[in-house]
C-alpha positions as CSV (number, residue, x, y, z in Angstrom):
1,M,112.6,65.0,137.9
2,T,114.1,61.9,139.5
3,T,117.7,61.2,139.8
4,G,117.4,58.2,137.4
5,S,115.9,60.3,134.7
6,S,118.6,63.0,135.2
7,A,121.3,60.4,134.8
8,G,119.4,59.1,131.7
9,N,119.4,62.5,130.2
10,Q,123.1,62.9,130.8
11,D,123.8,59.5,129.2
12,A,121.7,60.5,126.2
13,E,123.6,63.8,125.9
14,L,126.9,61.9,126.2
15,E,125.9,59.6,123.3
16,R,124.8,62.7,121.3
17,L,128.2,64.2,121.7
18,R,129.9,61.0,120.7
19,R,127.8,61.0,117.4
20,W,128.6,64.7,116.7
21,Y,132.3,64.2,117.4
22,P,133.0,60.6,116.3
23,Q,136.8,61.3,116.0
24,W,137.0,62.3,119.7
25,L,137.1,59.8,122.6
26,I,134.5,61.0,125.0
27,W,133.6,59.5,128.4
28,R,132.4,60.2,132.0
29,G,134.8,59.3,134.7
30,R,133.5,56.6,137.1
31,A,135.4,57.9,140.1
32,T,135.1,61.6,139.6
33,G,131.9,61.9,137.6
34,D,133.5,64.5,135.4
35,Y,133.3,64.4,131.6
36,W,136.4,64.0,129.5
37,A,137.3,64.2,125.8
38,L,140.5,63.2,124.1
39,P,141.1,64.9,120.8
40,P,141.9,62.8,117.7
41,R,145.5,62.2,116.8
42,G,146.8,64.9,114.6
43,H,144.3,67.6,115.7
44,P,146.1,70.8,114.7
45,R,145.2,72.9,117.8
46,M,144.1,70.6,120.6
47,H,146.7,68.3,122.0
48,Q,145.4,67.7,125.5
49,L,142.4,66.3,127.3
50,I,139.4,68.4,127.8
51,T,137.5,68.1,131.1
52,A,134.3,69.5,132.5
53,S,132.2,69.0,135.6
54,D,129.0,68.8,133.5
55,I,128.0,67.6,130.1
56,G,126.9,71.1,128.9
57,K,130.3,72.6,129.6
58,L,132.0,69.7,127.8
59,A,129.8,70.3,124.8
60,Q,130.8,73.9,124.8
61,R,134.5,73.1,125.0
62,L,134.3,70.6,122.2
63,S,132.5,73.1,120.0
64,Q,135.2,75.7,120.7
65,A,138.0,73.2,120.0
66,E,136.4,72.3,116.6
67,E,135.8,76.0,115.7
68,Q,139.5,76.5,116.2
69,Y,140.1,73.5,114.0
70,D,138.0,75.0,111.2
71,V,140.0,78.3,111.1
């Protein structure tokens, strides 16, 4: 696997998360390379940024935040 295709896979995963969680603002930091998600205004449980060093961890944390929201 080349570095370019790895970056492409991460970009595709980031876009997938944006489609799954359209109410969240999700991005990758240019300086840090970390992934970030800002919950929607009025989210009953999550009131702070979520951060993760890789896209898989961010996906897991978003899922957990939304599971808490469904309860």
